[in-house]
C-alpha positions as CSV (number, residue, x, y, z in Angstrom):
1,M,78.6,114.6,115.3
2,G,77.5,112.4,112.4
3,R,76.5,113.4,108.9
4,I,75.7,117.1,108.7
5,A,72.1,117.9,107.6
6,G,71.9,119.2,104.1
7,V,75.4,118.0,103.1
8,T,75.8,115.3,100.5
9,P,78.0,112.2,100.9
10,Q,80.3,113.7,98.3
11,E,80.6,116.9,100.2
12,T,81.2,115.0,103.5
13,K,84.0,113.0,101.8
14,A,85.6,116.2,100.5
15,R,85.4,117.7,104.0
16,L,87.1,114.6,105.4
17,I,89.9,114.7,102.9
18,A,90.6,118.4,103.5
19,S,90.8,117.7,107.3
20,A,93.0,114.6,106.7
21,V,95.4,116.7,104.7
22,R,95.7,119.2,107.5
23,V,96.0,116.7,110.3
24,F,98.4,114.3,108.6
25,A,100.6,117.3,107.6
26,E,100.7,118.6,111.1
27,R,101.0,115.3,113.1
28,G,102.3,112.8,110.6
29,Y,100.6,109.4,109.9
30,E,101.5,107.6,113.0
31,G,100.7,110.6,115.2
32,T,97.2,111.0,113.7
33,R,94.1,109.2,115.0
34,V,90.9,108.8,113.1
35,A,89.2,110.7,115.9
36,D,91.6,113.7,115.3
37,I,90.5,113.9,111.7
38,A,86.8,113.6,112.6
39,R,87.1,116.3,115.1
40,D,88.8,118.6,112.7
41,A,86.0,118.0,110.2
42,G,83.3,118.4,112.7
43,L,82.1,114.8,112.2
44,S,82.0,111.6,114.1
45,S,84.6,108.8,113.6
46,G,81.7,106.7,112.2
47,A,81.4,109.2,109.4
48,I,84.9,108.4,108.4
49,Y,84.3,104.7,108.4
50,A,81.3,105.1,106.3
51,H,83.7,106.2,103.5
52,Y,87.0,104.5,104.4
53,R,87.9,101.1,105.9
54,S,91.1,102.4,107.5
55,K,93.3,105.4,108.2
56,A,95.6,104.1,105.5
57,E,92.9,104.4,102.8
58,L,92.1,107.9,103.9
59,L,95.8,109.0,103.7
60,V,96.1,107.5,100.2
61,D,92.9,109.2,99.1
62,A,94.2,112.5,100.5
63,I,97.4,112.1,98.5
64,R,95.4,111.3,95.3
65,A,93.2,114.4,95.9
66,H,96.2,116.7,96.2
67,G,98.0,115.3,93.2
68,P,98.4,117.4,90.0
69,H,95.0,117.4,88.3
70,E,96.5,117.0,84.8
71,V,98.4,113.9,85.9
72,N,95.3,112.4,87.5
73,R,93.3,113.2,84.3
74,L,95.9,111.5,82.2
75,L,96.3,108.4,84.4
76,M,92.6,107.9,84.9
77,T,91.2,108.7,81.4
78,G,94.1,108.8,79.0
79,D,94.6,111.3,76.2
80,R,94.4,109.6,72.9
81,A,94.6,112.7,70.8
82,T,98.1,113.8,71.9
83,P,101.1,111.5,71.3
84,L,102.2,110.1,74.6
85,P,105.9,111.3,74.3
86,D,104.6,114.9,74.0
87,I,102.5,114.4,77.1
88,L,105.5,113.0,79.0
89,I,107.5,116.0,78.1
90,S,104.7,118.4,79.2
91,L,104.4,116.6,82.5
92,G,108.1,116.2,83.0
93,T,108.6,120.0,82.7
94,T,106.3,120.6,85.7
95,L,107.9,118.1,88.1
96,E,109.7,120.8,90.0
97,H,106.5,122.9,90.5
98,R,104.3,120.3,92.3
99,D,102.2,121.0,95.3
100,P,104.5,120.7,98.4
101,T,101.6,119.3,100.5
102,Q,101.2,116.4,98.1
103,S,104.9,115.7,98.2
104,S,105.0,115.7,102.0
105,L,101.9,113.5,102.3
106,L,103.3,110.9,99.9
107,L,106.7,110.8,101.5
108,E,105.0,110.5,104.9
109,A,103.1,107.6,103.6
110,I,106.2,105.9,102.2
111,A,108.0,106.3,105.5
112,A,105.1,105.1,107.6
113,A,104.5,102.1,105.2
114,R,107.7,100.6,106.4
115,R,106.2,100.1,109.8
116,D,102.5,99.7,108.9
117,P,101.7,96.6,106.8
118,D,98.1,97.8,106.1
119,L,99.3,101.2,104.8
120,A,102.0,99.4,102.7
121,L,99.3,97.3,101.0
122,V,97.0,100.2,100.3
123,L,99.8,102.4,99.0
124,S,101.3,99.7,96.9
125,A,97.9,98.8,95.3
126,S,97.3,102.5,94.5
127,L,100.6,103.0,92.8
128,A,100.3,99.7,91.0
129,R,96.9,100.8,89.6
130,R,98.4,104.0,88.3
131,E,101.4,102.3,86.8
132,A,99.1,99.8,85.1
133,V,97.1,102.6,83.5
134,M,100.3,104.2,82.3
135,V,101.4,100.9,80.8
136,E,98.1,100.6,78.8
137,L,98.5,104.2,77.6
138,M,102.0,103.3,76.3
139,R,100.7,100.2,74.5
140,Q,98.0,102.4,72.9
141,S,100.7,104.9,71.9
142,Q,102.8,102.0,70.4
143,R,99.8,100.8,68.3
144,A,99.3,104.4,67.1
145,G,103.0,104.6,66.1
146,H,103.8,107.3,68.6
147,L,106.1,105.2,70.7
148,D,108.9,102.9,69.8
149,D,107.5,99.4,69.9
150,T,110.9,97.9,71.0
151,V,110.6,99.7,74.3
152,A,108.9,97.8,77.1
153,P,105.9,99.8,78.4
154,E,106.5,98.3,81.9
155,A,110.0,99.6,82.0
156,V,109.0,103.1,80.9
157,A,106.1,103.2,83.4
158,R,108.4,102.2,86.2
159,F,111.0,104.8,85.2
160,C,108.4,107.5,85.2
161,L,107.2,106.5,88.6
162,M,110.8,106.6,89.9
163,V,111.4,110.0,88.4
164,V,108.2,111.3,90.0
165,M,109.3,109.9,93.4
166,G,112.7,111.6,93.0
167,A,111.1,114.9,92.1
168,L,108.9,114.7,95.3
169,M,112.0,114.1,97.4
170,S,113.9,117.0,95.9
171,R,110.9,119.3,96.4
172,V,110.5,118.4,100.1
173,V,114.2,118.9,100.9
174,D,114.1,122.2,99.0
175,L,116.9,121.6,96.5
176,P,117.7,124.5,94.2
177,V,115.4,124.6,91.1
178,V,117.1,123.7,87.8
179,D,116.9,126.4,85.1
180,P,113.5,125.7,83.4
181,A,114.9,126.0,79.9
182,D,117.7,123.5,80.7
183,W,115.2,121.1,82.3
184,T,112.8,121.3,79.3
185,Y,115.6,120.7,76.9
186,F,116.8,117.7,78.9
187,M,113.2,116.2,79.1
188,T,112.8,116.7,75.3
189,R,116.0,114.9,74.6
190,L,115.2,112.1,77.1
191,V,111.7,111.4,75.9
192,G,112.8,111.7,72.3
193,G,114.6,108.4,72.8
194,F,111.2,106.7,73.2
195,R,109.9,107.9,69.8
196,P,110.1,105.6,66.8
197,D,113.3,105.9,64.7
198,P,112.2,107.6,61.4
199,S,115.1,106.1,59.5
200,A,114.0,102.6,60.6
201,E,110.5,103.4,59.4
202,N,111.8,104.6,56.0
203,T,114.0,101.5,55.6
204,S,111.0,99.3,56.4
205,A,108.8,101.1,53.9
206,E,111.5,100.9,51.2
207,N,111.9,97.2,51.8
208,T,108.1,96.7,51.6
209,S,108.0,98.6,48.4
210,A,110.9,96.6,46.9
211,E,109.2,93.4,47.9
212,N,106.0,94.5,46.2
213,D,107.9,95.5,43.1
214,N,109.5,92.1,43.0
215,E,106.2,90.3,43.3
216,E,104.8,92.3,40.4
217,T,107.7,91.5,38.1
218,R,107.4,87.8,38.7
């Protein structure tokens, strides 16, 4: 079966993603064929290739679709009204409450990428794009004075990615959940290290004021 009459391309794509999530979760990446996903969606394999060039692209899109909506909104559009450290704290406190399906799909992709070069390239490109957006958000936050400008945005973005990966792993293996209050306190202390040092700002302001006074008395 090809495209269903009366169904838009966007609806067809959403149907494919929903089927991909189900089939990948049940059979794993390597055990899934494009035809299996098409059959589950009630479509032809050609309908899939009209939207995706490969099974790898479909898996990555399925992961993206099942990611936390707030994280996706932040990474794709940014939030310039709220200081980035506050956003990081808010996101960090939800790490242990992520969708287990999204966790399983991403870990399945990571494991399969070791044996599938095409999947490795698609997955790497997808993660790199998200990391690049995070780096730009951090640079904007530094320019706004919300983030310490001595901290390398690339290092913080990579650290955030590594923390998310670790959270996914702990969720999949069902480790005991840390007390929410303790976790929030820890995240607040951790992210607090990325904020500008108020004492350094005051010292800089005092030095500038003193220099201006000296100029006026000359």
